[in-house]
N, C-alpha and C positions, 0 to 999 in steps of 0.2 A: 557396662557402654558394651554395645552392639558389637559384633565382629566386624560390620562394616563401618562401624565408630573409629574403630580399633586400625582399619585399612584407609580410611582417610586421615586420619590425624598421624600415621606413620607415612605415609605421603605425604605429606605437607609437611613434618618435618625434615623428612629424605632431601625433599626439594627446596624447602626454606632458602638454604643457602643462594640457591641460583635462582633464586625470584619467583619460583612456585612451579613451574612446570604447566601453564598452561593447556599448552597443547596434547598433555596428556591425560589431563581430567576427564572432558566425554568418551576419549575411550575406556576407561578405567572404569570409570564410574558412573556414565548414564548422564550426568548432569553437566548444567553449563557452570564456566567459570566463578560467575557469581553466585550460584547457587551452593557452588562448592566453598567459598570462602564465608560466605555466611554461617553454614554449616559449622563451617573450623572454628568461628569466633563464636560460636555457641557451644560449640565445647567445649576452648579452654577455656570458656568462661563459670563452667558447671565447677564445683568446687569440688569434687570428687573423683575427678579426671589426675591421677598419682600417675600417667605413664608420662610425665612432660613436666620435667623443672619447671622453674616460675621463670628466669631468662628467654629458655626456648618459649614458655607461650607468650611471653612481653613480645618476642620477637615475631609469630605467628599473630597476637593481633594487631602490632604496626603493619603484619604483609596482609593483613586479611580487611581489616580498615583501608589501607592506601591499593588494596585491587577493587575495592566496592566504592571507593571513589571515583574510581575512572571508568566505570562498569555503565552501558548505559541501561534505566530501568525498564524501556521499553526490550519484550521479548527478551529478559532475563534469564528463562527457564530452559532459552534454548541455546547451542555454542554458538 
């Protein structure tokens, strides 16, 4: 896992109890929330990610799926 991926996963895990921290995603990573949650979803589905326990991975999947289902597909690369 790259340093950027580790930082994104740490951010997502930290903000998980608070609903994601959407307003901080673009300033921190330069990504729209939709792009960020898509990347997190991809990361937690990788088998070799051992930094996050199974329960947290499931909660992250649920958060990302929920966020992505509410995001607009138009201009999803912009905040």
